[in-house]
NUVO-431793 format. One line per field, with one value per residue (C-alpha): x, y, z; residue in three letters. Coordinates in steps of 0.1 Angstrom, whole numbers, always signed. Example, Ala and Ser with C-alpha at 12.3 -4.5 7.8 and 13.67 -1.06 7.14 Angstrom:
// NUVO-431793
x	[+123,+137] .
y	[-45,-11] .
z	[+78,+71] .
aa	[ALA,SER] .
This chain:
// NUVO-431793
x	[-2,+18,+17,-10,-4,-29,-5,+25,+13,-14,-32,-12,+15,-4,-14,-1,+33,+39,+69,+51,+33,+64,+81,+53,+57,+95,+87,+59,+81,+112,+139,+145,+111,+94,+54,+38,+16,+1,+6,+20,+48,+72,+52,+51,+90,+102,+122,+123,+109,+133,+118,+137,+123,+106,+90,+76,+64,+46,+29,+19,+1,-15,-27,-41,-18,+10,+47,+49,+18,+29,+63,+45,+21,+39,+72,+101,+140,+159,+180,+212,+202,+205,+170,+133,+114,+81,+66,+55,+63,+90,+78,+44,+31,+36,+9,+0,-10,-45,-66,-64,-28,-32,-10,-29,-6,+7,+10,+31,+47,+81,+110,+125,+92,+93,+130,+120,+131,+155,+175,+174,+165,+159,+162,+133,+109,+123,+112,+75,+70,+47,+63,+99,+83,+75,+108,+122,+97,+109,+146,+135,+118,+144,+167,+145] .
y	[+0,+35,+63,+91,+130,+129,+109,+130,+161,+175,+209,+227,+224,+249,+273,+307,+306,+268,+257,+252,+289,+306,+284,+297,+332,+331,+313,+344,+371,+359,+386,+375,+385,+416,+416,+448,+457,+491,+509,+542,+549,+546,+574,+594,+601,+633,+632,+633,+607,+607,+595,+578,+583,+552,+562,+593,+576,+549,+574,+600,+569,+558,+593,+594,+626,+635,+632,+668,+674,+649,+668,+701,+691,+666,+674,+697,+695,+675,+699,+684,+694,+657,+647,+652,+647,+644,+680,+687,+695,+669,+668,+658,+625,+613,+630,+598,+581,+577,+583,+545,+540,+529,+540,+560,+552,+519,+499,+525,+536,+547,+524,+542,+529,+493,+488,+495,+477,+453,+480,+508,+513,+544,+544,+568,+545,+518,+537,+538,+508,+482,+453,+465,+462,+427,+422,+435,+411,+381,+388,+390,+359,+338,+349,+337] .
z	[+0,-13,+7,-9,-6,+22,+43,+36,+39,+65,+59,+85,+60,+36,+64,+64,+79,+69,+50,+19,+25,+26,-1,-23,-16,-23,-55,-61,-51,-66,-69,-101,-115,-116,-116,-123,-94,-116,-89,-113,-92,-122,-139,-107,-102,-113,-142,-180,-203,-232,-266,-297,-333,-333,-299,-316,-345,-326,-298,-329,-348,-313,-307,-344,-351,-375,-361,-364,-347,-320,-317,-312,-288,-267,-270,-263,-265,-237,-216,-228,-262,-273,-285,-275,-243,-230,-227,-188,-154,-145,-111,-122,-130,-167,-187,-200,-168,-162,-126,-125,-128,-165,-194,-223,-247,-227,-265,-279,-247,-251,-250,-218,-202,-216,-205,-170,-146,-165,-181,-158,-121,-99,-62,-63,-81,-58,-27,-36,-60,-51,-69,-57,-24,-32,-46,-8,+10,-10,-4,+34,+34,+14,+42,+68] .
aa	[MET,GLY,LEU,GLY,LEU,GLY,ASN,ILE,PHE,THR,PHE,SER,HIS,PHE,ARG,LYS,GLY,GLY,PHE,PHE,ALA,THR,LEU,ILE,ARG,VAL,MET,GLU,LEU,SER,SER,ASP,THR,PHE,VAL,CYS,GLN,ARG,CYS,GLY,ALA,CYS,CYS,ARG,VAL,PRO,GLY,TYR,VAL,ARG,LEU,THR,ASP,ALA,ASP,VAL,ASP,ALA,LEU,ALA,ALA,ALA,LEU,GLY,LEU,SER,VAL,GLU,ALA,PHE,ILE,GLU,ALA,TYR,THR,GLU,LEU,SER,PRO,THR,ARG,SER,GLY,LEU,VAL,LEU,LYS,GLY,ASP,THR,ASN,ALA,PRO,CYS,ARG,PHE,LEU,THR,GLU,ASP,ASN,LEU,CYS,GLN,VAL,HIS,VAL,ALA,ARG,PRO,GLN,GLN,CYS,ARG,ASP,TYR,PRO,GLU,ARG,TRP,ARG,SER,ALA,GLU,ILE,GLU,ALA,VAL,CYS,LEU,ALA,GLU,ARG,HIS,ARG,SER,GLN,SER,ASP,ALA,ILE,ALA,LYS,GLU] .
């Protein structure tokens, strides 16, 4: 007669705080993964959103504008004069962030936005980002 799972694992193993619950939380919150929580923190941190030529084309198309109209309405020369950035107050949320923390132009979002957090990071974002908090919790759980 073989042992069934019921004979090996009891319900107590899966209760909050049990070994397997902790293991599952570590796996879900693995520091190797980033699962966006749609908190909008990355869109609220002060700074510039730099635009590539491809970004300008995609954003203009997504908004139903000509490239020229998009550039006139939504961009300005970067402070370093090295390219275009989204126009607006650098201390205000991104102009494309909606009230429910969604990106109005998500499908055409700039490369800088697409690259976060795999290719760049910011201490300011990490301090307020829900996904980064989960990552920190994962690291703390893994050390227990």
